[in-house]
N, C-alpha and C positions, 0 to 999 in steps of 0.2 A: 357828502360822506368823506371823511378824512382818509388820506392815503396811508399806506403802511409806513412810508418815510416820515410822514408827519407824526404818526403815533410813536415811532422810535425816538424821534427828536423830543417829543413831549415827555416820554418816559425818562430820557437822559436828563432833561431839565429838572424833572421831579426828584430824581436821585441826587442831583447836584444840590438842589435846595434842601433836601434832607440832611446831606453832609454839612452844608453851611449852617443850617439851623442847629445841628448837634454841637458844633464847635462854638457857636455864638452863645448858646444857653448852657451847655455843659462845660465847655472850656477845655484847654489843653492841660495835660497833667503828666507828672512823673511819679511812678510808684516804685519805691525802693524797698527791698526786703533783705534783712541781715540775719544770718543764723549764728554769727560768732566767728565763722571761718570763711563763709562765702557771702557774696553780695550779688543780687540781681537787680537790674533796673529795666523798667518798661516805660518808655515815653509814648504818650498818645498825643499826636499833633495833627494839625490839619494837613490833608494830602496836598494842599496847594501852598504850603509854607516853604517847600524846598529844603527842609531840614533833613540832614543825614542822621536818622535816628540811631543807626548802628554806631556811628562815631560818638554821638551824644551819650548813648547808654554806656559805652566803653569808658568815656571820660568821667562820667558820674561814678561808675564802679571803682575806678582807680582812685578818685578823690575820697570816696568813702573808706577804702582800705587805708589810705594815708591818715585819715581822721581816727580810725579805729586804733591804729598803731602808734599814735602820738599821745603823749601825756596831756597836752593842752587842748586836744580836740574834744568837743562836746556836741550835744544835739544842736545847740544854737549855731555853732560854727559850721556844722554839717549842712543844716538847712540853708544858711546864707551862702555857703560855697556852691551847693547844687543850684540855687537860684542864679548865682553869678555865672555858672557854666551855661545854664539855659539862655541867659541874656546874651552871652558871647556867641550863641548859636542863632540869635535872632528871635528868641522867645522871651517876651517881657512880661507875660501875664500867666505864667505856669503855676498850677497848684502842685505843691510837692507833698507827697504822702510817704511817710517812713514807717515801716512796720518791722517787727523782729520776733524772735522766739520768746522775748521777754514782754512783748506787747507793743502797742504803737508808741512812736517817739522815744524809743529807747535804743541804745547801742550796746549790744552784747559782744563780748570777746571770749573766745575759748582759751583757757590757760591750763598748762600741764604742770602739776606740782612736782618739784624736784627736792628730794631729801625728806627727812622725818621730823623737821623742826615744828611742824604743826600737828603731829600725832598726839592724841588719837582722833582729832577732828578731821584732819586731811592726811591721806597716805601718799607716800612716794609713788609717782606715776599717775595719780588720780587726775582726772579731767574735771575742771570746774568752769562755770559760766560767770563772767564778771560783767556787771553793768557799769559802763563808763559814767562816772559822776564824781564830783568833788564834795558832794554832800555826805560826809562821813561822821559817824558817831562812835563813842566809846563802846566797844563790844563787837563792832563790825570786823570782818576779815576783809582785808584789802590787798590788792596787788599794787606795788609801788616800784619806782625806779630809784634805788638808793645809789648815791654817788660812791658809797663805800663798798656795797655788796652786790650791786647790779639789780636785776629784776627779782623781787622777793615777794612772797605772800606771807602776811603776818596779821596779827590781831591789833586793833587800835586800843591802846590802854590809856591814852591821855591825849587831849587836844588843847593846845594853848595858842590862841590866835591862828596863825597860818602854819604852826608847827604841830606835827602829829607824831606821837610816840608809839612805836610799833614793837611788839614782843612776840615771842614764840609760845605756842600752847604746850609744847613738849618741855617740861621743867626738869627732865633728867639731866644730871651732870655726869659726864664720863671723864675718867682719868687715863692717860696713856703715858707709859714710861718709854722714853725714846732718847737715845744718845746720852744716857746718864741723867736725864732730867724728866720730871713729871709734868705733863701738860694737861690742862683742864679744858674740856670742850663742852659747850652748852649752847642753847638756842640763842639766836641773834636778838639783841635789843638795840634799837636805833631811833633817832629822830629824823624825820623827813619833812620837807615842805609840802604843803597841800597840793602845790602844782606838780609834784613828782608822783602823785597817786593816779593810777589808771582808772581804778574804780573799785566797787564793792562786790565781793563774791556772793552770788545768788544761788548757785546750784553746785 
């Protein structure tokens, strides 16, 4: 008849084998969720790996924020960057899963409209969700970083190679008399490079 000590050791061995089997067959993973303003990361790693998951998750969140706020960041660079961070932490076979309010493998950004240049489609102060992408077509509303005007939200009216022509939906022209001269104000029209576009407005 087995002693209590033997039974306890046997139970511990079984638990360890279950853990080992889980990570052999299921594998280690990182699950990232983005809602456009916030990022959460949950790393599932072997308890024997010695990895500091708190530091790992923090670094992944910081990198994801950088990718979201950069015009040249996209899903491919995000996935590669997260895999590189995991490798730096000693994890070389991690499955990276990215989900968001727009669905899997999409990067949303919350953007607040300023001004009435896109009225009546978008209103001053309105909050929209932008999907980070360089795949833009005529008719899309996009957020771009213009060297002349800064960060703007405009409609794509033409695409020629890597150049994108942006216009305002508000076609009203206003005139203001100031210091003895009449000034005309109207919506912005400008060309930007495709690399200066953050993404396409979805909501």
